[in-house]
N, C-alpha and C positions, 0 to 999 in steps of 0.2 A: 547722183543724187538732185541736188543742184541744177544740174543743168537740164537731164530729165526732167523738171517743173518747172522749169524756162522755157523748153517746149510742151506739154501738154497745157500752159497759161499760151505759147501763143497759140496750140491749137483752140485755145480755146475762142480768144477773139477770133481766127480768120472764123465759128462755131456765130459770133455772136458776132458776126462783120454781114452773115453771108456768103463768104467765100467758099462755108461748107454748108450745106441747109439739110436741118431738119429729114433723115428719112432718106437724103444721098449716099454715099455710095463709098467708100474711103479713099481718096487715091489707093498706090499699090505699099507699098512700107520703100519699093525701092526709089520712087517718084516723089513721096514726103523727105525722106531722106536728105535725098539732092534741096529740096524744096527748100528744106532748114536748116540746108548746110551741118548734117550730122551723122554720128554715123546710126546703123540701123537697130546697131543693141542700146541705141540711149534711146533712140523710136520709140524704137520695142514698148523699153522701157513704161514712156512718154505715154502711148496709147494701154497697159494693162493699166495706167491709173488711170486712165479717166475713163475705161470699162471699169472697173471699181467702186467708181462715183458715179454710174448709169448714163456718161454725158457719151458713150457710144456703144454701137449692139455688133457681135461676130456675130456671124451665124455660121453655121458648121458649112462646107463650102463654098459661100457663096462672101462672104469676107467679110468687114469690120462696116456698118453705120450708124450715120450721126443717128443717135437720139431722137423718135418726138418725140415735143414736147409739147403738150396737148394746154389747155384751159382747163381750171379741173385735179393735172396730175398732181403739186405739191400739195389737195385738201389730202396725200395721201398721209404728208410726215412736210413736217421740218428741215428732210434734208434732200432733196428733192432735186437733182441735175439745175434747172434754174438756178434755184435759191442761192447753192453755193457759188455760182458763175454769177449771181449777183451782189455773195459778198465777197467771191474777190476781184471782179476785175469794174474800178467804181462808177465805168459812161453808165450801166448798168441800168443806174438808179437818175440815168435821167432822159432810155431810157424806155424805162418807167414810166415818170413823166409824163413823156409825149400822151402816151396815151394815154393816164388819167385825164388828160387838158382835153382833147376830142368827146372821149368819150365820153365823160361828167359834163361837157360842156353838152351835147346832145342830153344824158338825161335830164336836165338842168331842163333843159328848155320846151320836152313833151313832160317830164312834175308839174310842170307852168300850168303846161294846158291840159294836160289829164288828171292831176291828183286826184281823191275824190274826197271828200270833209273826212272819213277815218284817214285817209293818207295823210291828211293834213295834221289831225291830229296827232302822228303817231314823227311829225316832220317836225312838229312842235317840238314833242315829246322829248323827241332826238336834242334836236337843238340848246333844249333847254338842262338840260343834261351837260347837256360841255360844256356851257355857262358857266355847272357849276362846281365842274370841277376844278382843281388844282392844274395851273393852264402847264407847268413840269413835266405833269402828271399824264392828257389826259388824253391817251394816241386813239385807243378804243374808244372815244367818247365822241372824237375827233371824226376817226374812220364809221360811227354805226351815223352820223349829222349826214358824212355823204350818199350810203350808204339806203335812208330812207327815202335821201332824193334818187337815187336810182330805180331803188323800188318803185317806186311810186310815176313813175314814167314809163308801165304799164307793155315794155314792148319788151317779149319778152327772153328775145334772142342778147341781148343790150343787156343785161337783167342777171340772165346766162353766162354771158359771159366776165361778168364785169364782180361776180361771185365762186365761175372759175379761177379767177384770178385773185383770189380775194387776202390772199394769205402775202402776195407780190407785190399790191400796190398799200394795206399796210403797211409793208415796210418798205414803203414811203412818208405814208403821215409821222411811222414812227422816228426815221432818218429829221422830217421838218422840225416837229418837234425837243427831240435831243439836240439838236442844230444852231433851232428859229428861237422857239419859246423862248428858253434866257437870257435874250436878247430883245429889254423892252418895248422898244424902240419898236423891231418887225413882230411883235408876240402882238402887242395891240395892235399894230395892224391887220395880223392876222383874225387877228377878232372881229375887228369891220371889216371885213371881206367875208364870213363868216356871215355876218349879221344880214349880206344885201343878199346874201345866194341867199338866206332864211324870206327877209322881204319879197323879193321878186316871186318865189314860189308863192305863197304865201299871194302877194297880191294877182296872181297871177299871168306874168307879164313873160311870156316865151324868150324875146329877144333880150329881152335887161339879165333875166336870172342864165341862158346862156355866156352871153358876153363879162357878170363877173364871174362866172364860174371860171371860164378862160381863165382870167385873167387872177384869177386863186394861186390855181397850179403852177401859171407861169411864174407870177412875183416868185413862187416856191423857188423854186428849179433856179430857177437868177439870182435869190438872193443866196444860195447853197453854191455854187458855179465864183460868187462872187468871194463867198470866201476862202473855197481851194485856191480862189488871183490869190488871196493875201495873205497863204501860206495858211495855212489850221489846216491842218484835216480833221475829210467830216465822216460827224462818226458815226457808225451804221450797225444795229440792233437789232440780238433776233426778233423773231415774231414774240414767242412765248414770255422775251426776255423782260421785267419792268426799269422801266424807262425813273430812274431817283435823279433829285431835284439836280445834280450838279452832271447830270447830261451823257452819265453812264449805265447798263445798266447797272442795275442793284447784286449783280449773281459774277457782275466778270470779275 
């Protein structure tokens, strides 16, 4: 069983690394067993596990395929294949932060250019809520602040993509709150970054807003990598679980 779980993990890594693309037909059992150096019986057990979790799909008479993971799929519940892989594969957190850095940087640029008076009011309200919330339990207000800026971009494609990835983006914010906010120096730096993003958007400075928003997400990513390099395991928080002041889930 342990061997089969290891093989299923390795297959997930192939998917995450692009060796097996979403929608792609899986190689034959013989090819996969040879490639992974295991018996076909062990491989079948691993494939059965992945199929049960929705990572691969089997079509009668056609074979097995990597499941298509599209924006919005995780909205159906907290147990989607991509959410499971987030929890099981450490690198996925940094993949998500890479996406956040680029898309939220562009959203901040566009918001600074296009935000209406009503948008600015919503951003101000979201920022005030973030400021007033305990920084050790403020993942959702933090996410809501960034989301208000995204919506003020008035780019429907950008809004749709980030809305579709909402739960996954929230996971990265929760990880930041759980791992960085208990550390006073990092918590204060993140608070200053949020303030600078807010000020740049309100002052309608697109280039500054983009630069600061991207630097903020980049800082979060680098800081968590540094924590891992120091030998501390990164805390990963389920979407619906509140974060306690100790930085762990309250229902753990």
